[in-house]
C-alpha positions as CSV (number, residue, x, y, z in Angstrom):
1,M,97.6,118.6,120.2
2,L,96.2,117.8,123.5
3,L,92.9,117.6,121.9
4,L,93.9,115.1,119.5
5,L,95.6,113.4,121.8
6,T,92.2,112.8,123.9
7,A,90.0,112.4,120.7
8,L,92.9,109.4,119.9
9,V,92.7,107.8,123.7
10,A,88.4,108.1,123.2
11,V,88.5,106.3,120.1
12,S,90.9,103.8,121.2
13,V,89.1,102.8,124.4
14,V,85.8,102.6,122.0
15,S,87.3,100.4,119.9
16,L,87.9,97.8,122.6
17,L,84.9,98.4,124.0
18,M,82.6,97.8,120.6
19,G,83.0,95.4,117.9
20,A,81.3,92.1,116.8
21,G,80.7,89.0,118.7
22,S,79.4,88.3,122.1
23,V,81.3,90.8,124.7
24,G,80.3,93.9,124.9
25,P,81.2,96.9,126.5
26,L,80.0,95.6,129.9
27,R,82.1,92.1,129.8
28,V,85.4,94.4,128.5
29,V,85.0,97.1,131.2
30,A,84.9,94.0,134.0
31,L,87.7,92.5,132.0
32,L,90.0,95.6,132.8
33,G,88.6,95.8,136.1
34,G,90.4,92.5,136.9
35,A,87.6,89.9,136.0
36,Q,88.5,86.4,134.4
37,D,86.6,85.9,131.7
38,S,88.8,83.6,128.8
39,E,86.7,84.5,125.4
40,A,86.7,87.8,126.9
41,S,90.3,88.4,127.3
42,F,90.8,86.5,124.2
43,I,88.2,88.9,122.2
44,V,89.9,91.9,123.6
45,W,93.5,91.6,123.9
46,E,94.3,88.9,120.7
47,L,91.6,90.6,118.6
48,R,90.6,94.3,119.1
49,A,93.6,95.3,120.6
50,P,96.1,94.9,117.6
51,R,93.3,96.2,115.5
52,T,93.6,99.1,117.0
53,L,97.5,99.4,117.2
54,I,97.4,98.6,113.6
55,G,95.1,101.6,112.8
56,I,97.0,103.9,115.2
57,A,100.5,102.8,113.2
58,V,99.3,102.8,109.7
59,G,97.3,106.4,110.8
60,M,100.5,107.5,111.7
61,A,102.6,106.5,108.9
62,L,100.1,108.1,106.0
63,G,100.4,111.3,108.1
64,V,104.4,110.9,107.8
65,A,104.1,110.1,104.5
66,G,102.2,113.2,103.4
67,A,104.0,115.6,105.7
68,L,107.4,114.3,103.7
69,L,105.3,115.0,100.4
70,Q,104.4,118.4,101.3
71,A,108.6,118.4,102.8
72,V,109.4,117.4,99.4
73,A,107.0,119.6,97.2
74,R,107.4,122.3,98.8
75,N,103.8,122.8,98.3
76,P,101.3,122.7,101.3
77,L,98.7,121.6,98.8
78,A,100.8,118.5,97.9
79,E,98.8,115.3,97.1
80,P,100.1,112.1,95.8
81,G,99.3,112.7,92.3
82,L,101.8,115.2,92.5
83,L,104.4,113.2,91.4
84,G,102.6,110.2,90.1
85,V,102.5,108.2,93.3
86,S,98.5,107.3,92.5
87,A,99.3,106.2,89.1
88,G,101.4,103.0,90.2
89,R,98.0,101.5,91.1
90,R,97.4,100.7,88.1
91,L,100.2,97.8,87.3
92,P,98.2,95.2,88.4
93,W,95.5,95.8,85.7
94,R,97.6,96.4,83.1
95,W,100.2,93.1,83.5
96,P,98.0,90.6,81.4
97,W,97.7,93.4,78.4
98,F,101.6,92.8,78.1
99,W,102.7,89.8,80.0
100,G,99.5,87.4,79.6
101,P,97.9,86.1,82.4
102,A,98.6,87.5,86.0
103,P,100.5,86.4,88.8
104,P,98.9,85.8,92.2
105,L,99.4,89.5,92.8
106,C,97.2,90.8,90.5
107,A,94.6,89.7,92.9
108,F,95.6,93.1,94.7
109,Q,94.1,95.7,92.7
110,S,92.2,98.6,92.8
111,H,88.0,98.4,93.2
112,N,87.6,100.0,90.0
113,S,89.7,97.7,88.0
114,A,88.5,94.6,85.8
115,P,89.5,91.2,86.9
116,W,92.9,89.9,85.7
117,W,90.8,87.0,83.9
118,A,88.7,89.8,81.6
119,V,91.7,91.3,80.3
120,S,94.0,88.6,79.9
121,A,93.0,87.4,76.0
122,Y,94.5,90.7,74.8
């Protein structure tokens, strides 16, 4: 457990230090040391830190969801297909077949589905 926590902290620090843009690790370390740099401050605290925190929160939520699925199924090898959870990702793809042109929500479809306008004639 301590090893996983250490890895989480290390990856979080690397996530703050690295990223696209002109703010490199040295400027971030200087910012964390107390330097006044408005560009680095914006990039670190407004872009990289929220991205890191959201990534941690999503990872924790997925871990809890997996643990709940295993507990409900009473099966340590349970996976989403067991309860049909993964089958729901095709709903946006099937919408035009039954109800005509899709609403804007169908822009969020799985990567292997045809676009909603390609199948709306059926």
